[in-house]
N, C-alpha and C positions, 0 to 999 in steps of 0.2 A: 567510407569517408569520402566526401566530395564537397568541397567548400562552395562550389558554384551550382550545385544541384538545387533547383527551385521547386520541382514537382516530380512525382513518380507516375504520371498519367499513363506512361507506357505499359503499366501493369494492370490496366483496367479490365482485362479479361481473366485475370488470375483468380481462381476460386480456392485452390488448395496449395499449401506449402508443406512439403513432405518432411522437412527438418525444422530448424530454427528460423524464426522471422526476426531479423536484426536490422534495425534502422538506427544508425549511430554516427555522430560527428559530422552532420551535414549542416553547416552553419547557415545556409540560405534557404533551407527547406521549411516552408511555412505551413504546409498541409500534406497529408498522405491520402488525398482523395482518390488517387489511382488504385487504392485497395478496396474500393467500395463493394466489389463483388466477392471479396474474400470471405469464406465461410469456415475454413478449417486450417489450423496450424497444428501439425502432428507433434511438435516438440515445444520449445520455449519461445517466448516473445520478449525481446529486449528492445526498448526504445530509449536511447540515451544520448545526451549531449548534442541535441539538435536545437541550437540557440534561437531559431526563429519559429519553431513549431508551436502553434497556438492551440491546436486541438487534435484529437485522434478519433474523430467521429467516424472515419471510414472503417473502423474495426467493429462497428455495431452488428455485423453479421456473425460474429463469433459468439459461441455459447459456452465453450470449454477451452481452458488452456491445459494441455496434456502434461506439460512440465512447468517450468518457471515462468513467472510474469514479473518483469522488472521495468519500471518506468522511472528513470533517474536523470537529474541534471539537465532538464529541458527548461531553460530560463524563461521562455515566453509562454509556456503551457498554462492555460487558464482553467481548463477543466479536463476531466477524463471520462466524459459522458459516453464516449465511444465504447466503453467497457460495460455498459449497463445491461447487456444481455448475457454476460458471462456468469455462470452459476457455480463453477468449481475451478479450482487451480490444482493441478496435479503435482506441483512442486512447491516452491516458496513464492511468496508475494512480497515484493520490495517496492516501496514508493518513497523516493528520496531526492531532496535538494531540487525540487521543482518550485522555485521561489515565487512564481506568479500564480500558483495553484491556490484557489480560494476555497475549494471543498473537495471531498472525495466521493461525491454522490454517485459517481459511475461504478462504484463497488457495491452498490446496494443490493444486488441480486446474488452476490456470492454467499453461498452457505457452507462451503467446505474448502479447506486448504490442507493439502496433504503434508506439507512441511512447515516452515517457519513464516513469520510475518514481521516485516520491518516497515515502520513509518518514521521517517527522519528528515530533518532539515527542510520541512515544508513551511516556510515562514508565515503564511497567511491563513492556514487552516485553523479554525477555532474548535472543531469537534471531529470525532471519528464515528459519528452515529451511523454512517452508511454501512459499517461492517457488523451491525447488530444481529445478523442472522448466523454468524459464526459461533459455534459452540465448543470447538476444541482447537488447540494449537499443538501440533505434533512434534514441533522442534522449538526453536527459540522465538520469543516474542520481544520485540524491541520497539519502544516508543521514545524517540530521542530528538532533542534540539528542535522542537516545533515551537517557535517563539510566541505564537498567538494561541496556542492550544489551552483551553480552559476546562474542558471536560473530556473524559474518556468513557462516557456512558455507553459508547458503542461496544465495549467489552463486557457489558452486563451479563450476557448469555454464555460467555466462555466459562466452562466449569472444569476444564482440565488443560494442563500444559505439560508437555513432556521434556522440554528443554529449559533454558535459562530465561528468566524474566528480568528485563532491564527497562526501567522507566527513569529517564535522566535528562536534565538540562531543558526541561519544559518549564520555563520560569513563571508562567501564569497558572500552572496546574496546582490546585490546592485540595482536590478531592480525589482520593484513590480508592474509594469504596468499591468500584467495579472490579478490583483485583481480588476481593475477598473470597468469592466462590472458587476461583481457579487455584488459590493457594491453600484451601481448606485442609486437605489431607494429602495432597499429591506432591507438593513442592518442598524439597529439602532446603534448609536455610542458605546453603552455599550457592544455590541457583537464584537467589533473590537479590536484586540490586536496584535500589531506589535512591537517587541522589540529585541534588541541584535543581529540584523542582520548587514550586512555590511552597510546598509542604512535603516533608520527607519522613513519613512514618516508617517504623520498623515493621518487619513481617508480623511480629507479635501484636504491635499496635493495631494493624489492620484486622487481624483475627479477633482482637478484643473490641473492635468497633470504633477505634480511634483513628478514623480514616481521613479526616479533613480538619481544616482550621475553622 
């Protein structure tokens, strides 16, 4: 935490972080270009509450997150294209309350997540197509309070979920067909929660094909 920090150029020779990479609560930090040479983070990546941060392009040298990846509450963040070379997340993936974020295209090469997935409170994203390569969620899946979200087609290839499924408070979302495959045989009713969307079918509705208005 450093309210006066404007850049991290002093890390320009850094190639490896042996533990977590955490950049949080730096109100004046507008870029993280000082991490341009970073290729390895051995544990988790947390980028949170950096009010002036507009992009994370400097992370484009990373291909794997060995543990968690959490990008939350960065008010000015417009894109996450710096993540576009990451192919797997070794823990959970959480993308939340980035109110200027217009898309999640930076996640387009991720094909596996070892734990859960949360996408919440990103007011401007209209779709989650970029996560279309993911086939399994090994813990909870939560799609919450994304005001402009109109489609969840990015979940079409997910065929199994091990935790709880929550899709709620996405007021423009009226088609939940992409949930059908993942709840077919593996999800007990007590782990299914769909509410306050543009349309809110029951689990049986979705299984019966009554997935949209």
